[in-house]
N, C-alpha and C positions, 0 to 999 in steps of 0.2 A: 440456353440458360433462361430460366424464368425469373422475372423481376417483379416482386410484390412490394407495394408501398401503402401500407395501412394508414388511415388518417387518425385513428384513435387506439388506445391501449387495448380495449376489449377486442377490437378487430385484429390487432397484432397477435394476441394470444390465440385467437381462433385460427389465424393463418399458420402459426407455429404448430398448433395441434394437428392441422391438416397436412402440413409439410414439415415433419419433424427433422428432416435433413437440411432445412433451409438455414443458411448462414446469416446471422444478424449483421446489419450494416448500419452504422451511425456516422462516426467520423471518417471511417474507411482508411485510417492511417496504416493499418496492418493488412487488411484483406486486399486493398488495392495494389499494394506492393506484390503480394503473392499472385494476384491475377496478372499483373503486368509481366512478371517473370515466368509465368506458366507453371508455378509451383502448386497451384490449386485451381480447380475448375468445378465449383459446386453447381449442382443442377438448379438450385434456387437461391436467390438473394432476397433477404427480407429487410427492406429499407425502413429503419425506425426513426429517421431524422425529422419527420413531420409530427411526431407525437409530443404534445406539450408537456405531459407529465414527466417525461424523461429529461427535460431541460430545467426542471424546477429544483429549487433549494429550499428546504424547510429548516429553520433554526429554532430549537427549543432549549431550555436549560439543561436537559439531559442528553440531547443528541442533535447532530446535524445530519439531515437526510439528503444525500446527493442523488439526484436523478442520474440514471446510468449514462446519459449523454451530456452531462454538465462538463464543459471543457476545462482543461487545465488552467487556461488563462483566467477564468472566473475564480477558480480556487485561489490563485496567486493574488488577484486583485481584491477579492471580496471576503475571503475566509481565512486569511493568514492570522487573524487575531484569535480565532477559535481552533483552527487546525494548522498550527505552525509547522509541524513536521511534514504533513502532506503538502503544504504550500512550498516548503523547501524542495521536496522531491519534484514537485510539479515544475519548478523553475528550471530543472535540469533536463526536462524532456525535450528532445529534438530542437526544432527551430520555432520561431513565433508562429509560422503557419501550422506546424504540427500541434502546438499548444492551443491554437484556436479551434482545432477540429477534434483532436484526440481527447479521450475522457478516461476517468478512473474505471467506469463500467466496462469500457472497451479493453482496457489494460487487464482487468480481471478475466474477461471472457477469453482473451488470447492465451492467458495462463502461461506466459513465458517466464522462466525462472529469473530473467533479467528485467522484468517489468519494473519501472522506476517507482510506481506507486505502492507496490506490494510491501516493502520493508516498513514504510511509514504506517500503512494500514495495520500491519501486524503489531507494531509497537503501540499504536493508539487503541487497539482492541476493537476493530471494526466488525460489522456483521453485514453479510450480503443478503438482500431480500430478493428471493427468486419467486417468480409467479408463473402459473400456468392456468388453464381452464379448470384444473382440479383444485386449485387453491394456492396458498402462499407458504413458503418455507423461509426460515431465517437461519442462514449458514454462517457460523463463525469463520472469519477470514482464514484462520489457520487450517481449516478443514476444506477450504474451497479448491485449492490447487491439488490435484491428485497425481500429477506426473508432468513430464515435459509437455507443455501445450495441451494438457488435459485438465478438465475441471469437474466439479461435482454436480453440474446441472444435468437434469434429466432431459431427454430428447425434446420434450414439449415445453421446457421452461425457458424463460427469459429473465435477465437481471432487470429489476425495476429500480431499486435504489441501493445505495450503500450507506449504512448507518454508522456514524463515527461519533464517539463521545467527545465533547469539547475538552480541550486540554486543560488540565487542572494543575499542571506543573511544566517544567521545561521539556522541550522536545528538540531532537537534533536529527539531521540526516547527512550522510556523507557518501560520496560515490567516486569510484576510480574508473576512468575511461582511457582509451588510447589517445584521446585528444581532449581539448577543453570544451568543445561544444558539439552538439549533434552526434553523440556517440552512444553506443550500447554499453551498458555497464560491464566492466570486467568483474566487478563486485560492488556491492553497496551495503550500507549499514544504517539502521535507524534505531533511535533510543528514545524512550519516553519515561519520565518519572511521574508516578501517580501517588502524591503524598497522602491523599485521603484514605487510600487503602494500604498505604506504606508498601507499595510494590513497584517493581521495575519491569518494563517490557522492552523487548528488543525485536528487531527484524533484520534478516540477512537475505540479500538478493544475489543471484548469479553465482552462488557458491555451493549449490546442491541441486538435485533434480527439481525441487520446488523451492519457493521462498520459505524460509524456516525461522523459527525463534531459537534462542539459546536458553532453554529453561534452567539448566544448572547454573549458568552465569547470572541469570535474573534472580534466582533464589539466593545465591551467594551474596550478591550486592545488596538485595533487599534486607537480608538478615544482618549484614554488617551495619547498614544505616539504622536499622531498628534497635539492635542491641547496643550500639554505640551512642544512641541518643542524637544522631546527626539530623534526623528529620526535624527535631525541635531546635537544635542549636545552629544548624547551618554551618558548622565549623568545617575547616579543611579535613578531608579524609586522607589517611596515610597513602602515599604513592604505591605501596605494595598491593593495596586493595585494587587499584586501577589495573595493575599489571596482571593480577590473578583473574580479574573479571575479563580482561582482554584475551587471556590464554584460554579461558573457558568458552568464550565466544568463538575463537578459532577452532576449538575442538568440536564445536557443534556443526561445523561445515562438512560437506561431502563433495568437494569440488572435482572438476575434471580438467585435463589439459585440452586446450583448443587454440584456435588461431588468435584469440584475444589475450590469452594468458595461461600460465601453467597452474596446476593445482597447488603447488607449493607457493607460488606468488599470491594466489587468492587467499590462502590461509594467512600468509604474512600480512597482506593488505587488510583483511578483516580484523586481525589483531590490532593493527595500528589505528584503524578507524574506530574500533570499539573503545580504545583507550582515549582517543582524542574527543570523541563525541561525549563520553562520560565526563571528561574534564570540562568541556564547554557547557554541558547541561548543569553540572553542579555549580559552576561559576554563576549561572543564571538563577540558581535557586535561592529564594529568600524566605526564611522561616516566618510563618504566619501569613504569607501572601498567597499561598497555594489554594486555599479553600478545600474543596473535596472533589471527588471524582464524578459527582453529578453535575458539575458545571464550574463556574468561576472563571478566573482569568487565566491567561496563558503567558508563559515566559519563554522567550526564544532569543538566543544569541547567535 
């Protein structure tokens, strides 16, 4: 096995172009498990841990740009005010040791349907910045995962940053596991309200071959909030709306039976999580406090 450790970003891109089969290594929380159990034996490892750009965070009014190697711990400690949904999801990842090493970029690169960051990124409307010696591409997060552990990166591309809009309204995340800590999600659900554009976005994990949104549920709930004047009033929304939203979210799933749970259980759990996260998010919504989708404050309960 060949081991490459570039000292800078341009050197890393050149190495990836020369060795397109090289497997990127940063936190190593996924690849090291596969190596230790003999499930994977790549010819080349590309260690990106020494590249400063991948550990950087840039905050602007319109976006938070997370370097691909920014660990979950930093998101929890430093970015919960602007990325509350992602911070909630980050708190559920593994153990403290895993959160200190693992990153959102690594989670995306692994492209597991059960990746904890994916639902929150879908709900927030994130974009993946992929780069190669040929140039830069910006990939909407809903187009990034193309199958189970498959992603949209070209052979010579690496993830440089993940761009996420600061929360302009309440965000929530919920996860079901077989135990309370250090567990792979049986299924997960994220929700974000975007009052500036009067839209709702969702994210579902571990209930389809890729992380998915529930577009019919989003459109339904957004329309009810708009036509009923709820964005302005902040008044309670009839319970039947929450039930229909939850049912539409469950219908968006395409789950399987496996050792962690049955397809029927996953659909049921997504329905329950969708209804609860909606109720929690709306309870945290205050009319006039949300600003717009280009920035502003965040509400999280």
